[in-house]
Residue, then its C-alpha position, 0 to 999 in steps of 0.5 A: m966566645s961563649l961555648a956550651q956543649n951544642y952551641r957556640a956564640e962568638e964575636v969575631s972579625d970576618h974580612g976585617v968586619p966585626i960580626v957575631r956568629l952563632t953556631d948550632i953544632p948538632h944541626s950544622v947551622e951557622v948564623s952570622i950577624v953584622p951589628s954595625i950595618g943595621n944589626r943585619a943577619y946576612e948568612m944562615k948556613v945549613h950544612g954549609k949552604n946559605i938559605l939567606y940571599f946574600p949577593y956578595a963575595d964577603i962581608s967587606e964587599f957588603q960593607k962598602r955597598p950595602r943593599l937589601c939582602g939577608i934579614p933587614f930590619l925596617a923601622p920605625w915604619a916598614d916598606l912605603l909611606d904615601e907622603p913624606g910624613f905620617w899621622a899619629n894621634g890625630k896629628e901629622y908629622l912631616f919629615n925634614m928631608g934636608l937631614g938626608n936620612v929619609h930615603g925615597g923622596s915623596l914615597p919614603g921607604h924602609g924606615l930609618l934604620v936599615n943600615s944603622p951603625l947605632w946598635r950596641l951589643t948587650e949579650v953574646a952567649a951560649d948555653a945548653q938550650s941556644a946560642h944567642v945575641s942581643a943588641r939595643l938601639e936607643f932611638w931617642k938619643y939621636p936628634d936626626l932620628a927623633a926629628q923624623w919620628p918624634f916618639a922616644h923609644t928603644y929597640e931590643m933585638t935578639y937572634s936566638l939559634a936553637g934546634g936548627v931554628l933561628e928566632v928573631r925577637t924584637t921588643i919596642t919600649n915606648l918612652s914617650a908621653e903619648a901612644m906610638p904607632v907600631a909599623i915595623g917589619f922585617h924583609p927576609f930574603v930566603q932561598i933554596p940553595d942550588i935549585p932555581r927559583d922557577d922550580w920552587t913552590a910557595h905556600i901562602p897561609a893567608r885568607v885576604h889579599v891587600i889590594p895595591g893601588e898606585h906605586n903599590i900603596p894599598t887602597g884600603e880594599m881587601r879581597p879574599l885570597d885570589i892567587p893559587n895556594p900553593l903557588p908554583l913560582r915559575g912565571h909569577t911576580l908579586d909585591e903585595g900584601f896579605t893578611d888574615l893569616e892562617r895560624d897553628a895552635e901556637g899562633r904562628a903563620h907558616f910561609s914556605i918555599e919547597s922544591g926537591g924535598k927541600m924546604v925553607e920556612t918563615l914563621f910569623g908570631p901573632k903580632y905580625t898580622v901582615a905579610t908583604i910577599y916580594l917576588p920580583p921579575l927574573t931579569p937576565g943578568q940580575d941575581r934574583e933567586f929569592i923570595c921575601f915573606e916580610p913579617l909586618a905589624t901593619i899593611i904598607d902605609g898603615v899609619n896614614l891609611a888608619h888616619a884616613g879611615k881606610y884601615s882598622g888594624l893599626q897597632t899602637l903602643p901606649a905611653g910606657g908600654m912594651w911590644t914584643e914579637s918574634f918570627w922564625i926561619r928554619a930549613s929542612g932537607i938542605 
């Protein structure tokens, strides 16, 4: 355990599962991360109320049957591809579906690492400014991963809790001899505790709507924002992309939900140029009291749309280069 006056970072066991817990004592915020399941943050409790959607009684139940919830990391690509493979540097790389680590069949989804046990902790610490935990995944070491995405690279992820705000910072280091496309993202599930989703209003700081085609794969068409902003969520569903984000003086785009004086925000750093907003239908008998503002480095299928000449915003990381970006989650009124 690392303890400073206002912050605490500790490796503990919860229902028999090793986790890391970060605590911001003055703001009464506690974040729990499970490194062995995709390095997933699954709780962000504000005054005891979890603002992350986590539909399990405890972490041991999640370990038995993990599904998307909390803050999943999607890499080396986020969301969907339109074929079981991808284009990079003018060459097509096809997946080996027999290895069993690519999910979604003809439309591979959510990358290779969403539940990965391969993360290794590098620091768990607290000081006068924050509580934080860092972990590394050395992608290049694992043949089954390299067979699907043949670029040697590493990921470093740091969760930092300070001033009541959670920062999630990710660094990619390209160890390859060629440029690597950057197509990662996160899929944070946020909620306003104790208030039904139908009573929430979303704020969407985007100017451009990425138009989806079949299976929600973008066509390459972009239109000016054509949904209400702010958007009352009652009666609405979404599973689409948005870009050309409005940003503050620090370059951050502020997505939020609010209701009854309570607000939960997801803030994107500048290199997260795209948001997919996931708001599925409310179905009787299913707990879907959440919305996802997904920070993405590219539109869905951006690697392949770029090759097809339908998307110009794909980021690439040169040989030996590093890519770093953050997003933040904070709440008020909870």
